[in-house]
N, C-alpha and C positions, 0 to 999 in steps of 0.2 A: 353486855357490860364491858367496861374498859378494864384493862389489865396493866400490870407494871406500875411504874411510879411516875406517870406523866404529870407535869405541872398543871395547876388549875387554869381554867379559861374564864374566870369570873367576869361576867358582863360582856365578854367578847361576842360581837354579832357575827354569826356564822350562817351561811347559806349552804344547804346540801342539795345539789342538783341531782335528782335521782333518789330522793329520800324515801320513795315508796318501795324501792327494791330491797333485796336481801341485805346487801352491804349498807345501803342507805339507812335502813331502819336501825340497824345495829350501831352505826356511826352516830346517828342522831341521838340515840339513847345515851351513848357514851359522852357526847358533847354536853348534853343536859346534866349528866352526873358531874361533869367537871365545872359546871356553873355557867356555861355559854348560853347565849340567847339564840335559839335555833329557829331558822326559817327553812321549811321544806319546800322543794319544787319538784313537780312531776305528777304522776298519777297517784291518787290516794290508794292505799291498800283496799282491796275489795272487801276484806273482812274488817269491820270497824274495830273489832277487838285487837287487831294487829296494829292499830294506829296509836302512836304516842301522842297524847293530848297536851303534852308539854311543848310540842312542836307546832308553830304556826304554819299554815299551808297555803301554797299557791297551787291549785289543782289545774294544771295546764300541760300541754305537750311541749317538747323541746323547741318545736318550730313556732311557738307563739311568742314572737320576739317582744311585742309590747308588754305581755305579762312577765316575761323574763326580765325585761328592763326594770319593771317595778319591783320585782323580787331582789334584784341585784343592788338597787339603790340603798345606800347607807350601810352596806355590809362591809365587814373588815376582812373576813376570810371566806372564800368560796371553795367548796369541795365539789369537784366535778366527777360524779360517778355514773352519769347517765349514758346508756348505750342502747341501741335498738336492734342489735343483731348478735349472732353467735358465729364462731368460725365456719361451721358447716353451711349455714344459710347465706352467709355473706358472699360466698363464692358464686352463688346462683345469680346474684344481682349486684356486682361490685359498684355500679354507678349509684344505685339507691343507697348502698352502705356509705359511700363517700358523701352523698348529699345529707343523709340523716345524721351522720356522726361528725364528719370533719367540717362541713359547711356550717352546721349549727354551732359547733364549738368556736369557730372563728367569730361568729356573731356574739357568742358569750364573752369572748375575750375583748371584743370591742366595747361591750357594755361594762365589763369590769374596769377597763382602762378609763372610760368616761366617768365611772362612779368612784374612781380612786380607791378601788379595792386594794387592800394591803398585800394579799397573797392568794394565789390559786393553787390548790392541791388536786392533782389529777390521778385518777385510778387507771393506770395502764395495765397491760397484760404480760406478765412474765412468762406465761405459757405459750404466747404466740409471736411476740415481737422478734424473738431470736430465731424463729424457724427451726430447722433441724440443727441443733447445736453441735459445734465441733468440740466443745469442752463441756464436761459435765462433772460436778455442778457448774452452772453457767454464771459467770460474773457480768456485771454491768458493762464491762469493756468489750464483751464478745461481739462479733459481727451481728447485725440485725438484718435477717433475710427471711421475712415472714412468708409462709406458704398459704395464707388465707387473706382475703380482702379485709377481714376483721383485724388481723394483726397489722396490716398496712395502714388502716385507718388510725389505729392506736399510735403507731409510730409517727404518722403524719401530724397528729395532734401534739405529740412530744416536740416535734420540730417547730410547729407554730408557737408553742409556749416559749421556746428558746428565742424565736424571732421577735416576739412581742416584748420579751425582756431586753433584747438587744436594741430594738427600735424605740421602745416606750418606757423601759424601766419597770415593767410589770413583774413583780416577784412571783416565783412559782416553785413547786416541788412535784416530782413525779414518783409514784410508787408503782413498780412493776410487780404486780401481785400474782402469786401462784394460783392454786386451785382452792378457793375458800369453801368451807363447809361449816355446818353447825345448826343449832336450833333456829327455826325461822325460815329455812331454805325450802322453797316449794319443790316437791318431788314431781310435779306435773309439767315442768318446763324442760327444754332440751339442754339446759345447763344444770350442773349439780349432780354429778354421778353418785356421790355418797347418799344424798337424799333420795335419789331414784332407786338405788339398790335397797336401801332400808325400807322404803315404801313397798316395793314389790315383794321383798322377803316377808314383811309383816302381813301383807294382804294375800300372799300365796300366788302372786302373778309372776310370769316369766320375765327375766331381765335380759335385754339384748346386749351381747358383747360383740363389738366390731373387731374382726381380726382374731388373733390368737389369745387376746386378753393380757398380753405382755406389754401393752402400752403402759408407760410408767409416768406417774404424776407426783407432784409435790403438793401435799394437802396441808392447808393452814387454817386453823380455827378462826371463826369470824371475830371472836373477842380479840385475838392477836392482831388481826387486820385493823380493827377499830383503833387499837392502841397505837399501831404504826401511823395511822392518819393523824392522831393527836400529837405524836412526836414530830411528824412532818410539819404540823402547824407551828410548832415552837422552834423548829430547827432554823439556825441562822448562819450555817456554814456554806461552803462553796459547792458541796456535792448535791446536785439537784436531781439526780436519778438514783433510786435505791430499789433493790430487789426486796420483796417481802415474801418469805416462805419458810418452811420448816428446815430446808436444807437436806431433806431425806426423801427418797422416792419409794412409792408403792405401786406395784402393778395392779391392774384392774382385778386380776385373779386373786391377788392378796387381799384387796378390799372386800371381795365377795367372801373369802374365807374368814376374815375378821368380823364381817357382819353376821355370818353364821354363828361364830363364837359368842359374840356379844348378845345376840338374840336367843342363844341356846337352841338353835335349829340344827338338824342333821343335814340339811341341804337347801340350796336356793335354786329354783328353776332357772335355767339359762338357755337362751336361744343364740346360736352362733351366726354371725353375719360377716360378709366380706369386709376387710379393712377399708377405711375412708381416706381419700387423698389429703384432706385437711387436717388429719390427726398427726401431730408431731410424735414420733415414736417414744422419745424420752425427754421429759422436762423436769429438771431439778435445779433449783436456784441456789447460787452462792450468795449467802446473806452476810458475809464478813463485813461489807461496807456499812450497812445500817447498824450492825452490832458495834462497830468501832466508832462511828460518828455520833451515835446516840446511845441511850441506855436501854433501847428496845431489845427485848428478847421474846421468842415464842414461849409462852407460859403453859399452854394447854397441850398435854401429850396426846398422841394419836388415839390410843385406846380410851383414855379419859374423855376426849372430845367425842369419839364415836359413841361411847356409852351414853353420854349426856344427850347426844342427838337422838339416839334410839329411844330414850325415855321420853323426850319431847314428842317424837313422832308417834309413839304409842298413845300418848295422852291426847294428841290432836285427833287421831283416828278413832279414839274411844268417845269423843265428844260430838 
């Protein structure tokens, strides 16, 4: 669901590239609630119950450029949320990460330009593009020195968006998103530490902690991320890159403790493993810019969102 006081999008034609993913499903629902005409692109959710039937679908991979061209045609706003890697795996094959994410995005931008799309809104990564930050919380003006191929790909797409605006006048907006969590996030993928900890705690499985558990992340509820996308669609100012996060950090150890509290458990089984080179030690985003430039605010508190996610997870596991 959307949050805040975003203006309506009655009748606006919107394409969500990556609509089958966690953020894509939530954003598509929020757009429908605001009156948009929504086209989804990507792989359909495996569970048909997770599919929003208000959303028209193009069920195709990012690399199917003829299908992508048909989906982009006549769209006003394109939300680009599709990615095919995570920070850890991207470093094992940087060339493939570049091909799958950057090359395909350039093709998407060419299609958007040809179709006279009004605006492209891109989901970048506030947790990876800055690398190991010199300033915490980290503002948009901080140096960008990613330590993963994933972060480099996200940053490269940002630069190509700026290039296409300069060369062709294609309007764009970039949201550097922190660590999203909430109902609907799969606990079985390698991204989504909150969903993974909840799932393993509820099912009695051991959770792997890499390093000391003091890695610190900025967790933002999926509803607040969806609201930021809708604000970005409306935004007409000069600031094209904005952080989206809670502005507060939690260590993995703290997340485990809060999961125990919310679930009413006395302990969560933990397996300790060596730290990973792709893990940024501390990532907390400065969100002053988006708060100043728009009316967006994070509305869902951490414990409220964690409790809501735990209720959803228990319901899913019981059915």
